[in-house]
C-alpha positions in Angstrom: 0.0 0.0 0.0 1.4 3.4 -0.9 0.6 6.4 1.2 0.9 10.0 -0.2 1.2 13.1 2.0 -1.2 15.5 0.3 -2.6 18.0 2.8 -1.0 19.7 5.8 -3.4 21.8 8.0 -1.6 25.0 8.8 -2.6 27.1 11.9 -3.2 30.7 11.1 -5.1 33.5 12.9 -6.7 35.1 9.8 -7.7 32.8 6.9 -8.2 35.6 4.4 -4.8 37.3 5.2 -3.1 33.9 5.0 -4.8 33.0 1.8 -3.8 36.3 0.2 -0.2 35.9 1.5 0.3 32.3 0.1 -1.4 33.2 -3.1 0.1 36.6 -3.9 3.5 36.5 -2.2 4.5 32.8 -2.4 2.6 31.9 -5.6 0.5 29.0 -4.3 -2.7 28.1 -6.3 -6.0 28.4 -4.4 -7.7 25.0 -4.9 -10.6 25.4 -2.5 -12.1 28.3 -0.7 -15.4 27.3 0.7 -17.5 26.1 3.6 -17.0 22.3 3.4 -19.5 21.6 6.1 -21.6 23.8 8.2 -19.4 26.1 10.2 -16.1 24.8 8.6 -14.4 27.0 6.0 -11.4 25.5 4.3 -8.9 27.3 2.0 -6.6 24.7 0.4 -3.6 26.0 -1.5 -1.0 24.1 -3.5 2.6 25.2 -4.5 3.2 25.1 -8.3 4.3 21.6 -9.2 3.5 20.1 -5.8 1.4 17.0 -4.9 1.0 18.4 -1.4 -1.2 21.3 -0.3 -1.7 23.3 2.8 -5.2 23.8 4.3 -6.1 26.9 6.2 -9.1 26.7 8.5 -10.1 28.0 11.9 -12.1 24.9 12.8 -10.2 22.2 11.0 -8.8 20.8 14.2 -12.3 20.3 15.6 -12.5 17.1 13.6 -9.3 15.7 15.2 -8.3 14.5 18.7 -5.5 16.4 20.5 -4.5 20.0 21.0 -5.1 22.7 18.5 -1.8 24.2 17.4 -1.3 27.9 17.8 -1.0 30.1 14.8 2.6 30.5 13.9 3.7 27.4 15.8 4.7 25.4 12.7 8.4 25.6 11.9 10.5 23.8 9.3 7.9 23.4 6.5 9.9 22.9 3.4 9.6 23.5 -0.3 12.1 22.3 -2.9 13.2 24.0 -6.1 15.6 23.1 -8.8 17.1 26.7 -9.0 17.2 28.7 -5.8 18.5 31.9 -7.4 15.6 31.9 -9.9 13.1 31.1 -7.0 14.6 33.9 -4.9 14.2 36.4 -7.7 10.6 35.4 -8.3 9.7 35.6 -4.6 11.4 39.0 -4.2 9.5 40.2 -7.3 6.3 39.1 -5.6 7.2 41.1 -2.5 8.0 38.3 -0.2 10.6 38.9 2.5 12.8 35.9 2.0 16.4 35.4 3.2 19.3 35.3 0.7 20.2 31.7 -0.3 22.7 30.1 2.1 24.9 27.3 0.8 25.9 25.0 3.7 27.9 22.6 1.5 28.6 22.1 -2.2 26.4 19.0 -2.3 23.1 19.1 -4.1 20.4 19.8 -1.6 22.6 21.9 0.7 21.4 25.4 -0.2 18.5 27.0 1.6 16.6 30.2 2.0 13.9 31.0 4.6 10.7 33.0 5.1 7.8 33.3 7.6 4.1 33.8 7.0 2.2 36.7 8.7 1.6 34.5 11.8 5.2 33.3 12.0 5.0 29.8 10.6 8.5 29.2 9.3 9.4 27.8 5.9 12.6 26.7 4.3 13.2 26.5 0.5 15.8 23.9 -0.5 17.6 23.8 -3.8 17.7 20.3 -5.2 19.1 20.6 -8.7 18.4 17.0 -9.6 14.7 17.9 -9.3 15.0 19.7 -12.6 15.3 16.4 -14.4 13.7 13.9 -12.1 10.6 14.1 -9.8 11.2 13.4 -6.1 9.5 10.0 -6.1 12.0 8.7 -8.8 15.0 10.1 -6.8 13.8 8.5 -3.6 13.3 5.2 -5.4 16.9 5.3 -6.7 18.2 6.1 -3.2 16.3 3.2 -1.7 17.6 0.8 -4.3 21.2 1.9 -3.5 20.7 1.4 0.2 19.6 -2.3 -0.2 
């Protein structure tokens, strides 16, 4: 059985402000913006080229057991791009406050930049140059076959 990670609920204090930020500053596509059941509005956004979305909602945690995370409490969410310099230029042009790229090592996958949403949820963007020619699932399959 294969399992795919496709939606991550993200705690925000203002759904409209967060939707506008992720759509206009980060470039995510708005897939859903509606009341999905009485009293529960969901805004689902997907990064270009991604198979995983974020879901913004003020009552989304009411359907799950456990504590409700505070807006801004998520750190380390990560996006991957094949060209971090091009991504940086695009995001700056959109008006996003994003750090300069930092190369931690010469290896592919070792260059990052960072930003926060209006609530303080923290994101990293990783350059993974191999992604320009192969999707992540193919790269991971290759890595698993080497490890065996």
